[in-house]
Residue, then its C-alpha position, 0 to 999 in steps of 0.5 A: x535527476x540523472x541517476x539514482x542515489x546509492x546512499x542509505x538516505x534519500x535526497x530531500x526536496x530543497x525549499x525556497x521560501x518567501x525570502x528569495x535568498x533561501x533558494x540558492x543557499x546550498x549550505x542550508x540545503x545540506x543542513x536540512x534533514x532528509x525527507x525520509x529515513x532508512x528503516x534498518x533491517x531487523x528481526x520482527x518480534x511477535x511476543x506474548x511472554x513475560x520474559x520479554x522486556x521489550x515494548x515493541x509489538x507486531x512491528x518494530x515501528x509501533x511503540x506500545x504502552x506498558x498497559x497495551x503490552x500486558x493486554x497484547x500478551x494475554x492475546x498473542x500465541x507465540x513466544x519471544x525471540x531468543x538466539x538460543x531457541x530450540x525447535x526440537x522440544x518435545x513438550x506440547x506446551x510452551x513456557x507461557x503457562x502460569x501458576x495459579x494457587x488453588x485456594x481449596x487445596x493450597x496446591x499449585x495448579x498449572x493453567x495452560x495457555x496457547x497450546x502448541x503441537x509437539x515440536x516433532x510433529x509435522x503439519x497434516x492436511x485435514x482428512x475431510x479435505x482429502x475426501x475424494x467426494x469433497x474434492x469432486x463436489x468442489x471441482x464440479x461447482x468450480x467448473x460450473x462457476x457456481x457458489x458452494x458452501x459447506x463445513x469444509x469449503x466455501x466457494x464464491x464465484x463473483x467477481x471471480x472464483x475464490x475458494x476457501x479451505x476451512x480448518x486446513x491443518x488437522x493439527x491446528x495447534x501447530x499454527x502456534x508453533x509456526x508463529x513461534x518460529x516466525x520470531x526467529x526469522x529475519x524480516x525485510x521491510x517491503x516498501x514501494x508504490x504498490x505495497x508496504x509490509x514485512x516479508x521473509x525470504x522464500x520458504x524453500x530457504x527456511x527449512x531449518x525451522x521444522x514447522x515451516x519446513x513442514x508447511x512448505x512440504x505440505x504446500x508443494x505436495x498434498x495442497x498443490x495436488x488438491x488445488x490442481x484437481x479442483x481448478x483443473x490446472x497443471x501445477x508443477x511447483x510452489x513459491x511462498x513466503x511469510x508476510x506480516x502486515x502491521x498498522x497502516x500496511x497494505x497491498x494495492x490493486x494488482x492481478x498477480x500475472x507474472x511469468x508462470x503463476x497460475x494460482x495464488x494462495x494465502x494461508x492465514x495464521x491468526x491464533x488469537x482472540x481479538x477484542x472489538x474496540x469502542x466505536x470511537x476508536x474506529x479508523x477510517x470509515x466502513x467501506x471507505x475505499x471510494x465515495x458511496x462504497x457502503x451503498x454498493x453492498x459489498x459482500x463480506x466473509x470472516x472467521x476466527x482470529x480476526x475482526x472486520x474492524x481490523x482491516x486487512x481483508x482480501x478485497x476482490x474487484x469487479x471489472x468493467x467490459x474492458x477488463x479494468x477493475x472498478x470497485x470492491x465486490x467481495x471482502x474476505x477477512x483473514x480466518x485462522x487456519x484457512x487457505x484461500x486460493x484463486x486462479x491468476x488471470x486478466x480479471x483477477x484484480x485484488x488487494x489487501x486492504x489497509x490494516x487498522x489493528x494497532x495491536x495484532x499483526x496480520x500474519x500469513x504464508x502466501x505465494x503461488x502455484x506455478x505451471x505452464x505460462x499463460x498468454x502474455x498481458x496486452x501492452x500498456x496504453x501510450x501516454x497522452x499526447x502533449x498539448x501546446x500552451x495557449x497564447x491568451x493573456x495571463x497576468x502572472x502577478x495576480x497569481x504568483x508571489x512577487x518574489x518569483x517574478x524577479x530575474x534574480x530569484x529566477x536565476x537562483x531557482x535555475x542554479x538550484x535546478x542545475x545543482x540538484x535537478x529539483x526545487x521547492x518554491x514555498x508560498x508560491x501563490x498569493x495568499x488571497x488567491x489560495x483562500x479564494x481557491x480553497x473556498x471555491x473547491x469546497x463549493x458544490x458547483x465544481x464537478x469531480x470525477x473518479x480517476x482510474x483505472x483502480x490498478x493504476x491510481x485512485x483519487x478525484x479530479x476536476x472533470x474535463x467537461x466542467x473545465x471546458x464549459x467555462x466561458x466567463x471573462x477573465x475578471x469573472x472566471x471561476x478560480x479553479x478554471x483560472x488556476x489551470x488556465x495560468x498553468x497551461x499558458x505560454x507565459x507560465x511555460x516561459x517562466x518555468x523555462x527561465x527557472x530551469x533553463x529548459x526549452x519547454x514547449x508543451x504539457x500533458x496531464x494537467x490535473x487538479x486532484x482531490x485526495x482522501x484517505x485510501x487514495x494513491x497513484x502507482x508507477x506508470x508503464x515504461x512508455x510514460x517515463x522513457x523521455x526527459x521531462x519536467x514534473x510540477x507538483x503543487x499541494x494545497x490545503x494540506x492538514x496541519x497535523x502529521x499525515x501518513x502517505x500522500x508524498x510524491x516519490x521519484x524512483x528509477x524503477x528499472x534499477x535493482x535497488x528501486x525501493x521507496x526507502x531509496x527514492x531519488x527525491x521525496x516531496x512531502x506534502x506542504x501547503x502552497x508549495x510548488x515542486x519542480x523536478x527534472x526527470x531523465x529518461x528512466x525516472x518515474x514518480x508516484x504518490x504514496x497511499x494515503x493512510x486511513x490511520x491519520x486522515x478522517x473520512x471528512x479530511x481532504x487536500x488537493x494536488x495540482x500536477x502537470x508534466x512539461x516537455x521540450 
């Protein structure tokens, strides 16, 4: 993996199955379809009118049935996209009105649906929020770090201060105009380790749309002035864009600290009435961010236009004494015509929970108010020190499939590594060992620990203290301890050296991980991938049905075009498959967020990872 690919499709991992001859078959590897495909740039359709014949709803990748489309169109508030769209209509109603026959008079009566503001009107700030009395009261509570709730404003101060301005726009019907105008915008699919959603360019570039230009002007004048008075911060400019989260989309834990960002804000656009699904259709589990989350009594707030079962909440994290996020303390669900904002700082860790709605998209206008730059964030911790392999006797033939122990097969793997810098060894462990391992991993005697910090990764791993406590003889050794002892042995490093032609001498971060819905890893700091290394990834117990997420992707983070869609290598989860990837300096990996839409709370699988160095 010497340089990132510039092509539209990612190179996929080349598999070596039970038959040794498949490893060096370059022709077969070329015929194999890529692990991922490029999502084309397209206009997102947010439609509710009968004039649209498309069954594409909310996101271009979601295909709804005809019945679903009819049901959605009764709830949506925007019109379909048209190249002949005119934003200067003076009518206060759009063309989604319907004609109902009055059976008493026989006269046609026009029933109005989803009212819009006059197209010539601009968004106006609610006059109640302009009141100096209201501003002074909220400012006092903000300075004293005390909760406050009124008809106009809700301020919560734990885990950090979050202010929500209710009924932000006095002419709330203009939100329907804004959603209409969103149908005429070009949306880009944003997909990386931290996020997955649709986004437009900055609002400053969208001034050709009257309603969007109006909301941008309002944000950078009256709203910025109000936020500055409440927070006491000097604010000088605004940057914002439109965001659309469809089914499975998310934004993982981060603190927003970058450059001169001082205050983050989200204006929620949800002018519809969602219907609650039957309990059986609920995806994931309530509060399934981590085991035991339900018992932590997470506070929740909600409002019009969105329901908690649809996901997509702004989730604020509590931090420990060292300033690392630990758990969700507050969930603020979208509420139509509400502006939420908070100060950006070293403890402002938050995320957008996965959207579970299959019908309605989560729409918002979000961004930052900028001012004098705060102090820089502290440097990241260095990677763990490498460990020397142990010299204990290890019988590889009792663990690995016999084909991979033959010199001919090792030579074929080496040829594959020289050609592509990666290889996938299918059915690498003996079937009896795999069954023994999976049975042992489900027993209660294995100790697990939650791995963090939350802004870098979330999964469980076998506790180091439990691994070190094993003193049994090799013939009576616990299967989990036995596997990790094999992978950290000098004998296994020599085998890898034969397969890769690398003089491997040490290893670090050897972990057996347990993955559930909602788990992920993000790209590590630069210090962790500034040197060449061999990454090994072994999947075990992967569900047979399709899953969304859980694949390991290798990218070049410092490249301008670094996105998940243009990954150097993608390793899809495959049971009992050992993947070897050689990384040059500048190449890093992450494991994609595991969606709750395709995994039940009871389902899980395992990943064994290790980094080998020269």
